[in-house]
ZAMARGU-4260 file (C-alpha; in steps of 0.2 Angstrom, whole numbers, plus 5000, padded with zeros to 4 digits):
<rodrens>
0) 5000/5000/5000 | 5007/5017/4995 | 5012/5028/5010 | 5021/5044/5014 | 5039/5042/5021
5) 5050/5055/5029 | 5066/5055/5019 | 5083/5062/5025 | 5088/5073/5011 | 5101/5083/5021
10) 5112/5083/5036 | 5125/5094/5045 | 5134/5096/5062 | 5144/5109/5071 | 5156/5107/5085
15) 5163/5123/5095 | 5182/5125/5092 | 5188/5123/5109 | 5193/5105/5113 | 5195/5099/5131
20) 5206/5084/5133 | 5207/5072/5147 | 5224/5079/5151 | 5216/5096/5152 | 5203/5090/5164
25) 5217/5082/5175 | 5223/5100/5179 | 5205/5105/5184 | 5199/5090/5195 | 5207/5074/5202
30) 5207/5063/5187 | 5218/5057/5173 | 5217/5051/5155 | 5218/5032/5160 | 5204/5034/5173
35) 5192/5042/5161 | 5196/5033/5145 | 5195/5015/5152 | 5178/5019/5161 | 5170/5029/5147
40) 5180/5028/5131 | 5180/5047/5131 | 5197/5055/5126 | 5191/5073/5122 | 5175/5084/5120
45) 5171/5101/5113 | 5166/5115/5124 | 5157/5131/5119 | 5165/5148/5123 | 5151/5160/5121
50) 5141/5151/5107 | 5123/5147/5112 | 5113/5132/5108 | 5103/5142/5095 | 5119/5148/5087
55) 5127/5131/5086 | 5110/5124/5080 | 5109/5137/5066 | 5127/5133/5060 | 5123/5114/5059
60) 5106/5118/5051 | 5114/5128/5037 | 5125/5114/5033 | 5110/5102/5032 | 5101/5114/5021
65) 5115/5116/5009 | 5117/5097/5008 | 5098/5096/5004 | 5100/5109/4991 | 5086/5120/4998
70) 5085/5136/5007 | 5077/5141/5024 | 5061/5147/5015 | 5058/5129/5010 | 5056/5124/5028
75) 5039/5120/5035 | 5043/5115/5053 | 5058/5116/5065 | 5059/5103/5080 | 5073/5105/5092
80) 5078/5092/5105 | 5088/5101/5119 | 5089/5103/5138 | 5100/5118/5137 | 5089/5131/5128
85) 5095/5149/5127 | 5080/5156/5137 | 5067/5148/5148 | 5055/5155/5135 | 5052/5157/5121
90) 5057/5140/5113 | 5075/5140/5106 | 5068/5133/5090 | 5059/5150/5087 | 5076/5159/5089
95) 5084/5147/5077 | 5070/5150/5064 | 5074/5169/5066 | 5093/5166/5063 | 5090/5155/5048
100) 5077/5167/5041 | 5062/5154/5039 | 5046/5161/5032 | 5034/5169/5044 | 5021/5157/5051
105) 5033/5142/5051 | 5029/5131/5067 | 5044/5128/5079 | 5045/5119/5095 | 5057/5112/5107
110) 5057/5094/5115 | 5065/5091/5132 | 5069/5072/5133 | 5087/5073/5137 | 5098/5061/5128
115) 5083/5054/5119 | 5078/5072/5113 | 5083/5070/5095 | 5074/5053/5093 | 5059/5061/5101
120) 5060/5076/5089 | 5063/5065/5074 | 5047/5055/5078 | 5036/5071/5080 | 5042/5078/5063
125) 5040/5061/5055 | 5022/5060/5062 | 5018/5078/5055 | 5025/5074/5038 | 5015/5057/5037
130) 4999/5066/5042 | 5002/5078/5028 | 5003/5093/5039 | 5020/5098/5033 | 5031/5093/5018
135) 5049/5098/5024 | 5055/5098/5042 | 5072/5103/5050 | 5076/5092/5065 | 5090/5097/5077
140) 5098/5090/5092 | 5109/5103/5101 | 5117/5106/5118 | 5128/5117/5128 | 5129/5105/5143
145) 5145/5113/5149 | 5133/5126/5156 | 5125/5114/5168 | 5140/5103/5173 | 5148/5105/5190
150) 5167/5107/5185 | 5172/5101/5202 | 5163/5084/5201 | 5175/5072/5193 | 5161/5059/5191
155) 5151/5070/5179 | 5161/5084/5172 | 5172/5071/5162 | 5157/5065/5153 | 5149/5079/5144
160) 5152/5090/5129 | 5144/5103/5118 | 5138/5102/5099 | 5124/5102/5087 | 5118/5090/5073
165) 5103/5092/5061 | 5094/5083/5047 | 5081/5089/5034 | 5066/5078/5031 | 5056/5079/5016
170) 5040/5069/5012 | 5042/5055/4999 | 5029/5043/4993 | 5034/5025/4997 | 5027/5007/4993
175) 5024/5004/5012 | 5038/4990/5012 | 5055/4989/5021 | 5063/4993/5004 | 5057/5011/5005
180) 5068/5026/5008 | 5065/5036/5024 | 5060/5033/5042 | 5052/5016/5042 | 5047/5015/5061
185) 5049/5024/5077 | 5045/5020/5095 | 5046/5031/5111 | 5046/5026/5130 | 5047/5034/5147
190) 5048/5028/5165 | 5046/5042/5178 | 5050/5031/5192 | 5068/5033/5187 | 5067/5052/5188
195) 5079/5054/5202 | 5093/5044/5195 | 5098/5057/5182 | 5093/5075/5184 | 5098/5093/5187
200) 5098/5101/5204 | 5089/5116/5198 | 5073/5122/5189 | 5061/5136/5186 | 5048/5131/5198
205) 5060/5123/5211 | 5076/5134/5213 | 5074/5147/5200 | 5092/5141/5194 | 5098/5130/5180
210) 5107/5118/5193 | 5120/5105/5189 | 5119/5087/5182 | 5118/5074/5195 | 5118/5055/5190
215) 5117/5038/5199 | 5129/5031/5187 | 5127/5012/5192 | 5108/5013/5189 | 5109/5023/5173
220) 5122/5010/5166 | 5111/4995/5172 | 5095/5003/5163 | 5104/5009/5147 | 5110/4993/5138
225) 5092/4985/5140 | 5082/5001/5135 | 5093/5005/5120 | 5092/4987/5114 | 5073/4986/5117
230) 5070/5002/5107 | 5081/4995/5093 | 5073/4978/5093 | 5056/4985/5093 | 5058/4996/5077
235) 5067/4981/5068 | 5053/4969/5073 | 5040/4982/5068 | 5047/4983/5050 | 5052/4964/5049
240) 5070/4966/5047 | 5084/4955/5055 | 5100/4960/5063 | 5109/4954/5047 | 5100/4967/5036
245) 5105/4981/5047 | 5120/4991/5039 | 5123/5002/5054 | 5118/5006/5072 | 5120/5024/5078
250) 5117/5023/5097 | 5117/5037/5109 | 5135/5041/5113 | 5136/5040/5132 | 5149/5027/5137
255) 5159/5015/5126 | 5154/5000/5137 | 5136/5004/5135 | 5138/5005/5116 | 5147/4989/5115
260) 5134/4981/5126 | 5120/4986/5114 | 5129/4980/5099 | 5133/4963/5107 | 5115/4961/5112
265) 5108/4965/5095 | 5121/4953/5087 | 5129/4967/5077 | 5148/4966/5073 | 5159/4980/5079
270) 5161/4987/5062 | 5143/4991/5061 | 5142/5001/5077 | 5146/5019/5076 | 5157/5026/5090
275) 5161/5045/5091 | 5160/5046/5110 | 5179/5046/5110 | 5180/5064/5103 | 5162/5070/5106
280) 5159/5064/5124 | 5141/5063/5129 | 5132/5078/5120 | 5114/5072/5126 | 5101/5077/5112
285) 5115/5081/5100 | 5124/5064/5102 | 5114/5055/5088 | 5113/5068/5075 | 5132/5073/5077
290) 5137/5054/5075 | 5125/5052/5061 | 5131/5067/5051 | 5149/5063/5054 | 5147/5045/5048
295) 5137/5051/5033 | 5150/5063/5029 | 5164/5050/5030 | 5155/5038/5018 | 5153/5024/5031
300) 5134/5026/5029 | 5129/5027/5011 | 5113/5029/5001 | 5101/5014/5003 | 5109/5009/5020
305) 5097/5003/5034 | 5101/5012/5050 | 5095/5010/5068 | 5095/5025/5079 | 5093/5021/5098
310) 5094/5033/5113 | 5091/5033/5132 | 5092/5048/5144 | 5085/5057/5159 | 5067/5054/5164
315) 5071/5040/5160 | 5066/5042/5142 | 5072/5030/5128 | 5067/5027/5110 | 5072/5021/5093
320) 5070/5024/5074 | 5074/5013/5059 | 5079/5023/5044 | 5084/5019/5026 | 5095/5033/5020
</rodrens>
């Protein structure tokens, strides 16, 4: 049966120039490169020096628009996944629209789902495209996590980085089969009973401050491998594809042990699992679009490839998407 698919026609990413290495961090807190890299797989991360989430998003979006061969006036929708918006209100996506020069009346909104933010945003945009409400959507994941990191806490400050990634989706008619190009399936989850295992110490209605990230590392780790695998397995089953048919897994880049654990559980060989955590760190909602854009640019992911996206973050939230590029 004919159906509308959301095809990825453009992608782009942006990383702030400043690179903070593990050796740099050893001069700030009691840690060292071996301690960080063996536990997390992270060697370095990028840190914003004055650039906001909106500004980084606009730079990633411009690259995605250029890749797609369209202009901002062609955009019908902007959805941004972030927990580090420029202001409490309005939505940072509205500011991005202004920076890009999208046409007046274009709907924009932010989604706060932490590290699952991009998958949540992608799902919302895909739904609106399939319903025929919009034709072309800009989906972004971006964070300036360095603003909510306690740089005296060695257990958390070593993990996070800043950056932005974006994709352009456009409606395309498909046959309704797994051979179609575009987003083939999505699935979102949440479990609020896990709320206090990963959160920030501040908020508008609690402390009137942004606060700092606090994490129960053991509980997050235990939950992550299972939830990331669950989301990936669901979308694969929904479409009827096996692990052998998957060309690439792009998981949330939080920790190398989690990434390897998910790949192993799904039965995917190491070469099919994308790893960028070593030089990006954990960039929350920016994690997957950064990794996806970088891998597409390198040619490791090619036109026609079947790609699984899987994320898990604070809330707890988690989700997955199956996409044929």
